[in-house]
N, C-alpha and C positions, 0 to 999 in steps of 0.2 A: 613198516620197517623204521627203526630208529635211525635217524640221520647220523647221529654221533658215532654209532658203531659201524656204519657202512663206509665212512670216509677214513682213509689211511692218512694220518698226519705226516707232514713232511719231516725228513730227518733234520733235527735241529743241530746236529753235529757235523755238518757238511765240511767244515774247515779241517776236520780230522781225517780227511780222505786218505786211505791207505794205512791208517793206524787202527789197531784193534782195541779201541777204547772200551767197548762193551766187554770184551774178553778180559782186559786188565781189571775192570771194575768187578767182574764176576769172580776172578781169582782172589782179589782182596776181600770181597764179601764172604767167599767160602772160608777163608782163613779166620775172619772175624767170627763167623758162625761156629766154626770148630772150637774156638777158644771159649766163647760164651755159652756153649752147650753145657759146660760145667757151671752149675749155679754159684759155686764159690768164686768164679771168675767173672760174673756178670753183675749188673746193677741196674738201676732205673733207666739210665741213659741207654743201655743196650737193649733193655726191654722195649723201650719206645722205638729204637732203631729197627727192631724186628717187626714191630707193628707197621711202621712206615714202609719197610721193605715189602710186607704183604700187601699194603695198599698200592704199591707201585704196579702190581699186576692187574689192578681193577680198571675197567673201562667206564667212561662216562663222567669222570671228574678230573680236575687238574691234579697232577700228581708229580712227585719227584721219581725219576727212574733210578735204577741201580747206579748208574754213572754219577748222577747228581748227588745221590745220598753218599756215595763213597767220597766224592770230591768235597762235599760240605762237612765231612767228619774226619778229614785227614789227620788233624792234630790228635784227636781222641783215638783214632785207629793206630797211629804211630805209637802213642803211649801204651796202648793195649799190647801191641806186638812186642815192644821193647820189654815191657813188664813180664811177658811170658816167653821171651826168648825165641820168637818166631822170625828167624832171619829170612826165610823164603817170603813170608808175608811182608816184611819190611822192604825187601827188594821189589816185590810186586807193587807195593804202595809208592815207592820212589819212581818206578816206571810210569805208573798212573799219573802221579803229580807232574812229572817232567813232560809227558807227552799229551796229557788230556785235560788236566784240571785248569 
């Protein structure tokens, strides 16, 4: 048995008790993915973001999870949402920033 896959890592976000940071990040990422699904609205940054997002689900190496990715790209995400008029995405991003990042 591989030791790395049999151990559940501790929750790194214990200070966010009672706050649905993962849910906030998931909402933001869903809005990002909906916009960049149109190739005319994507670019190399978002292509790499999608790759890193896919890597977040893999086991066995250090990775950024969805919350980390969303928080580390807030300025780019904000610009994307503003450019494409995604008010719901902007509100979700503000909540994520205020409560979790």
